[in-house]
N, C-alpha and C positions, 0 to 999 in steps of 0.2 A: 573808962572811955578808951576806945582803941583808935589810934591814929594811923591811918594808912597813907603812905606817901604816894603821890601821883607818879605813875610810871612815865619815864621819859618817852616822848613820841619817837616811834621808830622811823628812821630816815628811809625814804623809798629806795628800793633796791636799784642799783645802777648796773646797767649792762657793762660787761667787761669790754673795754675798747679792743678793736681788732688790731692785731699786730701790724705794724707799718709794712712789713714785707708782704703780708697777705693782701692788703689793700693795693699795694703797688702791682702785684701779680694780677689782681682782678682788673685793674685799669689797663694793664698791658693786653689782656685777653679781650677786652671789650671791642676794639676795632676789628679783630679777627671774627668775633661773634657776629657783629653787624654785617661784615662782609659776607660771611656764610649765609646769613639770613637773606641778604639782598640777592645773592646768587640763586638761592632756592626760590625766591619770589619770581625772579626773571625767568628761570627755567620752567616754572609752573605756569606762568601767564603767557609766555611767548607762543605756545601752540594755539591758544585762543586768539591772540592778536593776529597771528599769521592766517588763521582761518577767516577772520574778519577782513583782512587785507585782500585775500584772494576772492572772497565773496563779493567784494566791491570792485573787482577788476575783471578783465577778460582772461581766458584760459592761458594765453601766452605769457602772462605774468609769472606763472609757475617756473618756467625755464629761463626767465630773464636773469642776466648777471651784469651788474650787481642786483640782488633781489630788491623788489619794491617793499618798503617798510611802512608806507603810509597808505591809508584807504583811498580808493579811487571813486569814480562817480557812476559805476555800473550796477549798483546794488538794486535799484528799482527795476532795471531791465532784467537782471538775473532773477529777481523775485517773480516777475511776470512770467518768465520762462519756466520757473520752478513749479508754480501752481497751475500753469497751463500744460504741463507735461502729462500726456495721456497715459503713459505707461507706468508712471510712478504713483499716481493717486495720493499725492502728498497730503492733501487736506484730510482725506479719509484715514491716512496713516497717523496723523496727529490726533484725530479724535479717538481712534482705536487704542492708541497708546495711553491716552488720558483715562479712558474708561477702564482698561485693563489694569493700569498702575494704581488708580484710586481704589478699585475693587479689591485688588490683592493687598494693598496696604491696610485697608480697613479690616479685612478678614484676618490677616496675620496678626494685627494688634489684638483683635477680639479673642481669637482662638488661642493664641500663644499666651495671653494674659490668664485665661482660664486654666490652660494646661500647666503653666508655670506655677500658679497659685496652688493647684491640686498637688503637684509633685513636691512643692516646698512645705506645705502646711497641713495636708490631709494625710491621715494614716489609713492605708489600705494595702492589701497583699500585693506584692510585686512592684511596689513604688520604686525601689532602687533599681530593679530590672528595667523598668520603663525609662528611668533616667539614663541608664547606660545605653539603652537602645537609641535614645535621642542623640547622645554624643557620637555613637557609631555612625548614624546617618550623616552627621557633619563631616566625618572622615572619608566618606565615599565621594569621589568626584562626580559632578553632575553629568559629565560626558558618558560615564559608564551606563547610566540609565536612559540615555536618549533613545536607543533602538527599541527596548521593551516598551517605553512610554509612547513611542511613535506607533508601534503596532497596536497598543491599546487605543490610541486616538483613532486609528483607522477602523478598529472593530466597533467603536462607539459611533462612528460616522461623523466625527468632529474635525476631520482633516479639512483645513481651510476655513474653519470657523473660529470666531474670537474666543469662545469658551475654552479652546484648546490651549491658549496661552494664559488662561485665568485659573481654571480648576486645579491643575497640577501644583500650583504655587499658593494655594489658599492657606497653607500651614507651613511654617518654616522651622526646621530643627534648631537653627541658630536662635530664632525668636523664642522658642520654648525654653531653651537653655538660658538665654539672657534673662527672661522674665522669672524663671525659677530661681536663679541666683539672686536677683534683686528682691524677690519676695521673701526668700529665706533670710536675708540680712536686714531688710527694711520694714517688714511687717512683724511687730512684736506678738508673741503668743498671748500675752496678757490682753491685748486689744481684741483678739478673736474670742478669748474666753469671756470678756465683758459683753461682747455682742451676743454670744450664745446664752449668757445668763439673762440678758434682756429679752430673749425670745426671738431673735432674728433667725430666719432660715438661712441656709447656706448661700443661696443666690442673693438674698438681702444683705448678708454679711459681705459678700464680694462687692456688691454694687455700692454700698454705703460706707464700708470701712476699708476694704482692700484697694478698691479702684482709685480713690484719691491718693493713696500712698504710692501706687504704681504709676501714676500719671507721668512723672519725669521720664521713666524708662519707656513708657508707651509712646511719648512724643518722639524720642530718639529712634525707636524701632520703626515707627510709622514713616518717618522721613527717609531713613536708610532703605526701607523696603520699597518705597515709591521710586526712589532714584535707581535702585537695582532693577526693578521691573521696567522702568522707562528705557533703560539702556540694554535690555535683553535683546540679543541678536541671534545667537546660534539656534536656540529653540524656535524662534520666530521664523527663521529661514527654513528650518526643517519641516514645520507643521503648517505654515500658512501658504497662501497663494498670492500671486501679484495682484489679483482683483480685490483682495481683502487684507491689506498689509498693516503692519505697525509702522511707526515712523522710521525705525532702523531698517526695516525691509524696504521701505520707499527709497531711502538713501542708497541702498544697495542696487535698486533698480536703475537709479541715475548713473551708476558706474558701468552698467552693461552697455557696451557699444561694440559694433563689429570693427570699427576703424580706430577710434581714439576716444579717450575719456574726457568729458567736459568737467575739468576740475573746478571751475568757477561755479557751475551748477551744483556740483556735489558739496562744495564748501558752503554755498548758500543754504542748501538743505541742512547741513550740519549746524549752521548758525541758528536756524530756526528750531532745530531739535534741541540745541543746548539752551536756548533762551528760557523755556519754562523751568529748567533746573536752576539757572542763575537767578531767576525771580524767586523761586522757592527758597533758595539759600539766602538771598538778600532779605527776604521777609522773616524767615525763621532761623537764620544762621545764628544770631545772638542767642535766641531761645534754645537752639540745639546745643550750643556750647554750654550755656547756663544749666540746662537740664543734665548734661553729662557731668558737670562739676558738682551739681547738687546731689546727683546719685552717688558720685564718688565720696562725697562728704558723709552721706547717710550710711554708705556701706562701711 
C-alpha cells in the first residue's frame, strides 16, 4: 500500500506592496493631473459655449467688454432670420449635407471593407504594390488634387450638382488601410479555411464570416467618415453654387456682406450645423469608444 501525503494548499499569490515613496509621488501628481484635464475640458468646450451665447444674442454682443458669458433671449429671432434668409438656403444645405454624408459613409464602409479584406487575406499578383499605392494616396495632400478634380467635374457636367461632393469620396485611402490592418490581425486564416472547406463562396465568406469580425472597425470608420464629410468646406465651396449648397456653404453665404457681418446669424447657423454631430456623438459616442477599445484588444 502506497501512502501519499496531501500537499499543503498553496497560499494565493500576494501582490507586492508599492513602495511608500511611489504612492506618495502618485498622490502628489494627482492634483496636477486633474488640473490639466480640467483645463483641457474648458478649452475644448468654451468655443461651443461661446457659439451658443452669441447665437442667443444680438451681433453687438461680440464686441462687448466684458464679454457676455450667459445665453440671451434672441435665439428664436435669430433662428427665424436664419431659415428665412433667401441667399443662404440653409434648409437645403442641411438636407444636402445629410444626403452626401450618409451616402459617403455607407459607401466608404462597404468598399473599404471589401478592399481591406482582399489586401489582407487574398493572394493575388501585385497585392503589396496595391497596398503601397493606398499608403501613398494618404501622403498626398487633398489640396493638390483640387484643380484636376475640379476640371473633371466641369467635364462631366457636375459643377453645382450634389454628386460632385459625393462621387470623389466614395472610397477612402485611410479607410482601406484601416480595414486592411484590422482584417490582417483580427480575421484568423483558420476561420477562412473552415469556411472554404464548408463550400462557401468568396462573397459568402465575407458576408457571414469576415463581416461580423470587422464590425467594430466598420462602426468607427462610418462615424468618422460621416463627420468628415459633414464638415467638408473647401471642396464644397469650389464645386457647388449658392443655389445648391451644403450646410458649410450656407454658413459661408451668411458671412458675405457688403458692410458688416452678422455674427449672431452666423453663430446660429453654426449651432444648427453642429447639432447633428453632437446628437450623433451622444448616441454613438460610448459605442465608438467601446469599438475602438475592442478593436485594440483584438489587435
